[in-house]
N, C-alpha and C positions, 0 to 999 in steps of 0.2 A: 287209649287218649290220654289214660292218666299219667304212663309211661312220655307219653310224648312232651305234657305238663311239665314231667320231671323235669326231662332235661331241657326243655326250656329256662327253665327255675335253675337248673345246676348252669348255662350257661350265662345268665344274667347274675347271678351271685360271685361266679367267677370272675365275669366283668370289672362287676361294682367294687370286687377287694381288688384286682388288678390295678385298676382304675388310680388307688389309691400310692400315687408316685414317689415315690420314698425318698427319690433325689434330689426333686423339685422340695419338697415338703423338709430336708435335712439343707437345702441350699436356703430356704426361706428364715430357718430357726439362727441361719451363721450369716443372715442379709444379705445374702445372693441369691439374685437369679440364675442357677446353674445353665439355664437355656442361652444364655447372655455371656456365657465364658468359655474360653477354652474350646474344645470343638461345638460349644451349641446343643450338644448330647445330655440329657437325661438319663446319664445311669453313671454305672458306678466306675468307668476308666475315668469320665473324665470329672466323676467328684474328687477321687482320689488325684488327679492333677490339677484341679484348682483349689479343693479345699483339704485336702489332705488324708492322712491313713485314719483318724478318730472318725471323723466324716462319710468315709468310706465304711468303715465296717458299721455304719450305723443304716447305710444303704444295703450294703451285703444282707446284715439281719433281715430288714424289712420286707427286699423280694424273695427271699429265701420263704419266709415265712409267709409272703399270701398266695405264695403257688400252694404252698401244704394245707394252709386252710382248706384255700379252695378247692382242691383236690377230696380232701378228707368229707366236704358236704357231698362231691357228687357221688361218694362214696356211699355217706350215709343217705344219698336217694335212692341208691342201689339198681337202676334199670341195665339190667343185663341181655345183649342179643348174640346172637349166636352166630359167629362171624368167621368161614373158612374153617381152618380144623381147630376153631376152640370157641371161648367164648369174651366175648369186648363188654368189657364195665363202660358202656356211653354215655352214661350221666359223669363218670368220673371224666373222663376224653373231653365231656363238653365243656364241663368243669375247668378243667386245662388249659384248654384252648382260649378260652372265656377272661383267665386272669390273664395271659400273654398277649390276648389282643386289648386286653385294658390297659396292660403295663405302656404297652406301644401307645396306641389312644385313646389317653384316658379321659373319660367326661367329663371331671373334674376342674382337667387345665387346658383347655380349649383342645384336646384331641393330641397336644404335641407330648409325647413320650419319651420312653428312651427307648432302646434296642431288643429287648427280653431275654437278655442273654442269662441273667441269675434265675428270672421267675421260669423261664423256662427249662432251665436244668432242673431246678427245685418240683415243677412237674414233671418232668421225664422221669424224674429220679422216680416220683411215687406212683409211676407209674408202671413204671420197668428198670427197676433199678440195677442187674447188670446190664444190660446194652447201654445205663446211662453211665456209669465206674467205667469202661472200655470207650465211649468214644467221651468221655473226661480224661481221659488216658491220652486222644488223639487231639484235644484240646491243649494237653500244656505240651506232649511232643513237641506239636508246630510253633508254638509260642518261644519253648527252648531254643527250639531249633533259627525261629523268623525274628523272635520278637515283636510280631505282630499279633493285636490279642484279635482282634477284626477279623485274620486270616484266619484262626485256629477256632475262635467260634464259627466260622461259618465252613469248615474243614469238618469240625464235629455235629452240627447241624443235618449237614450230608451225609455220612456216616451214619448216623441215628436213624437216619429215612435207611439205606442199603440195608443197615441189620437186621430191619424191621419185618425184612423179608425170608430172612432165615428162620426156618422152623423151629429152631432152638429159642429164638427170641418171640415168638408168638407165632408168626405169619397168619395174621389175621387182619381183615380187609377195614376193622377200621381205624385200629392199629395204627394199619399202613397207608391211611385216610392222613391221621392226626401226626403224623410224624411228617409226612411231605405238607401239613397245611405251615406246619409250625419252621420248616428247614425254609418254607416258599417264604414268610412274616420276615425270618432272620436273615435271611438275603435282601428280601427287599429294603428291609432299615437300615441295610449296609451299603447301601446302592453308591454310598457315596464315599465310603470306604474302598470300595470296589476300584472306583475309578481312580481313586488315590493312590493304591496297589498296585496299580496297572502303570502310572503316570510318573513312580516311586517316592511319592510324596509325602507318606502315608507315615505319621507318625508311631517311633518304636516305642516299645513299653522301657522303662530304664528296670534294672533291678537292685 
């Protein structure tokens, strides 16, 4: 029972941290509602387009930091469960998932958040840094070829799920569930981007 409460506490802590939507906060510091400009998304890419590089740098730092702190809380709670070929720190997975859920649907901002890319990347790195670096390579390669940030994000998320099933990257049940949930949230939040990609109207990143 104590372990269940710890996992729930990790999930709640991650969610509350994730709900601190950096893009919306920075936008307000700049005197703008980021959800009313550009693509209307409360995330890094829209912040870069609307407010510029300094604001985007603040958003990047904030989104990454809250994912890391959430995971550190999950690690501190230290609930481990035997899963498949190894052990999963389920409190870490819960805190990380909570941070991404909070970023996407923040309780402080009417449940209107971003798409979870940066926070998810930070969480993924804390859980399995090798798999994350490989997925990051996929992300960069797709953007370099297509200049579509949304497509790079979706491909990287799906690749992370795929390699979670490989023995070299854990091949544990709870980790696989976490990876699948993460990818599902990212794809769901990018559904409008997917429609624009299919229609050929998605905005390209300008280097």
